[in-house]
N, C-alpha and C positions, 0 to 999 in steps of 0.2 A: 094395615093387618087385619085380617079376617078373624072371624069370632074362634075357629078353631085353634089358631095361632095364639091368641090371647087366653083360651083355656088351657093350652099346653105349657104356656109361660107361666101361669098361676100354679099349675100342678108342679113344675120344675122348682119354683121358689118355696113351696110347701114341703118338698122332699128333699132338698139340699140346703146347705149352710155354707157360706163361704168362709173360709179361714184367710186366705190371702188372695188378692186379685191386684197385681202389680200394675202401675202405671208410672209416667214419669214423675210424679210427685210423691210417690210411696215414701212413707217413713219408715227408715231403716233402724231406728233407735232402739227397737227390741229384737234385732237379729245381730248375732255375733257369731265369730269364727273361733273354733277350738281346735287347734293342731296338736301334732305330737310334741312340739317344743314345750308343753307343761311337762313332759318328762325327758328331756333333752334332746328330742329329735328335731329335724330340720325342714320338715315341711311346710310349706306356706300356701295358705287359701285366702281368698279374697271374696267379698260379695258387695255388688253394686248394682245400680239400675242402669241399663244401657238405653241408647238413644230410642228404641222402639217401646221402652217402658217396662221391659222385662227384668225380672231378677237374675242375675248371672253369679253363679258360684263357681269360680275358677281357681286354677292355681297349679301346685307341683307336689306331688307326693315323692318324699326321699325315704330312703331306708337306712340312712346315716345315723349314728348313734341310737340304734334299736327303735328307729321311727318307724312311720308306715301308715298315717292317718291325717286327714283333714276334714272337718265338719263345719257346717252352718246351722247354727241353732236359733229358733224363734220362740221366746217366751211370751206368754199373754196370761190373762186373768182366766181363773179356773173356768173351763168350758164345759159343761154337761153335754156327753156325745151319746147318752143312753138312747136307743132308738135308731142310730145311724149305723150302717152296715160296713162302710168303707169310706177311705180316704182316697180322693182321685187327685192326681197332679197332671196338668197339661205342661208339658216340658219337650225340649229338643236337647237331646243328648249327644255323646261322643263315642257310643257303642262301648261304653265301659259299664261295670256293674257298681252299684251304689246300695247304702242301706237307707231305709227309712225308718225313723226312730221316734218313739214317744214316750213322754214320761207324765204319768198321772199328775205327780207333784214335782216343781222344780227342785225341791229338796231330796228327791229320791237319788239315790247313788246308781241305781240300776235303771235302764230303758228296756222297752219292749221294741222289738227289731224285726224287719223283713228286708230281705235283700231284693233288688229288682235289676233287671237288665234294660239298658237304654239303646235305642237305635240313634240314626243320624238325622231323622226327621221329625217334625211335631208329631206327639202321640199324648195319649192318655194313659198313665200308669194307675191301676187300681190295687189299692192295698186293703184287702178285707182286715178289718180290725180284729177280728177273733183269731187271725193267723199271726199276729203279732206275738213273738215269744220273748220272755225275760231274759236279759243277758246283762253281764257285769264285766267290763275289760275284756271282751270277746269270749266269755265263758258263759255257756247256758246255765241257767239257774233252775233249781227244782221247785219251781212255782207253776201256776196256772198260766196261760196265756192272758194277753190283756181283757181284763173285765168289761172294757167299753162302757164306762161309766162317765168318767172324769178324765180331762187332760190339761196340762199348763205348758207343755213344751212340745214342740215337733223338731227334728233335725234330719238332716241329710249328711251321710258320711260316706267317704271313699276310703278303702282299706283293701285294696286288691293283692297285698303282699308283693309288691313291684313298683319301682321308681317310675313314675309317670306324670305327664301333664294331665290336666282334666279340665272340662268345661261344660257346665250344665245350666241351660237356659230355661227359666221357669216363668211361666205366664201366670198360672193361679193354681191354687189348692183348695180343695172344698170336701166337705162331708155329704154323704149321700147314704 
């Protein structure tokens, strides 16, 4: 490694902070699925680590019984995010639209949300923190956007108002 690569690596580490970097031995105990079954729906999501060591969120969204969503959520100790501008996600999608969601506190009933579109190849999705808008059960709230101070939960949700299979492969998630 030459000196320039070493310095660039240090600058990268100083300006980024990993939230998740999946590998074959990743602990998924703080990850959990929340589907529309909590309100009578029939959607079914799953989250696991594949042979390559990536996180896989896959399943089926059903519209039966007024359903229509599946989500995977990750809770952690309160994390100070002041000074960071974005969340970046390296993923391989399925050409579907998803929502990235953040909660300042795991006890909040509302989330800060931004939709993103996936392709079918590996890509990095950038979620500007200031663009996350507050919602509760799909309804916009009359509150300011995410204040970018603290977070205790991130989530990815699919709810495209149609019955469909989905599969999202996640390599890593970090703050920048």
